[in-house]
C-alpha positions as CSV (number, residue, x, y, z in Angstrom):
1,M,-9.0,-2.4,-17.8
2,I,-9.1,2.1,-17.6
3,I,-9.4,3.6,-15.4
4,R,-10.0,7.4,-16.0
5,A,-6.8,9.2,-13.7
6,V,-7.2,13.4,-13.2
7,L,-3.8,15.5,-14.2
8,E,-3.6,18.3,-12.1
9,W,-0.9,20.9,-12.1
10,D,0.0,22.2,-8.6
11,D,1.3,25.7,-9.3
12,E,3.2,26.0,-5.5
13,V,5.0,22.5,-6.0
14,K,5.4,23.0,-9.7
15,A,4.6,19.3,-10.6
16,F,1.7,17.7,-11.6
17,S,-0.3,15.3,-9.8
18,A,-2.2,12.3,-11.2
19,T,-5.4,10.8,-9.1
20,C,-7.7,7.9,-9.7
21,P,-11.3,9.1,-7.9
22,E,-12.8,4.8,-9.1
23,L,-9.5,3.5,-7.1
24,N,-10.4,5.5,-3.7
25,Y,-8.4,8.4,-4.9
26,I,-5.2,7.2,-5.0
27,S,-2.5,9.3,-6.2
28,S,0.8,9.9,-7.6
29,C,2.9,12.6,-8.4
30,G,5.9,14.0,-10.8
31,D,7.7,16.9,-13.2
32,T,5.7,16.0,-16.6
33,K,2.3,14.4,-17.7
34,E,4.0,11.4,-18.7
35,E,5.9,11.3,-14.9
36,A,2.6,11.6,-13.0
37,I,1.3,8.7,-14.7
38,A,3.8,6.8,-14.7
39,N,4.0,6.9,-11.4
40,L,0.0,7.2,-10.8
41,K,0.3,3.3,-12.3
42,E,2.6,1.5,-10.6
43,A,1.0,3.4,-8.0
44,I,-2.4,1.3,-8.8
45,Q,-0.7,-1.9,-9.3
46,L,0.3,-1.4,-5.8
47,L,-3.1,-0.8,-4.8
48,L,-3.6,-4.0,-6.5
49,E,-1.7,-6.7,-5.6
50,P,-2.6,-10.0,-3.4
51,I,-1.8,-9.7,0.3
52,P,0.7,-11.9,1.2
53,E,-0.5,-15.8,2.5
54,H,1.8,-15.1,5.2
55,L,0.2,-11.7,6.3
56,V,-3.0,-12.7,6.3
57,N,-4.2,-14.9,9.8
58,T,-7.0,-16.9,9.0
59,D,-9.1,-18.0,11.8
60,K,-12.0,-20.7,11.6
61,K,-13.9,-19.2,14.9
62,F,-14.2,-15.9,13.2
63,D,-16.0,-14.0,9.9
64,T,-13.5,-11.3,9.6
65,V,-9.6,-11.5,8.2
66,E,-7.0,-10.4,10.4
67,V,-4.0,-7.9,8.8
68,V,-0.5,-8.0,9.6
69,I,1.2,-4.9,9.0
């Protein structure tokens, strides 16, 4: 899967930010471009991970799913 990332240098904090507009603007940062991209990849993997079954309550009386956090 190819996902577009926008890399920016923040002169105030002296770090790179990496943002993914296609995935609800999920973002991360790092001291180098490579670190920012690696951190963004990890954030994307966490975002796309399925919710564990023990946290989902599917009550058949409703058409909604309750997520316990």
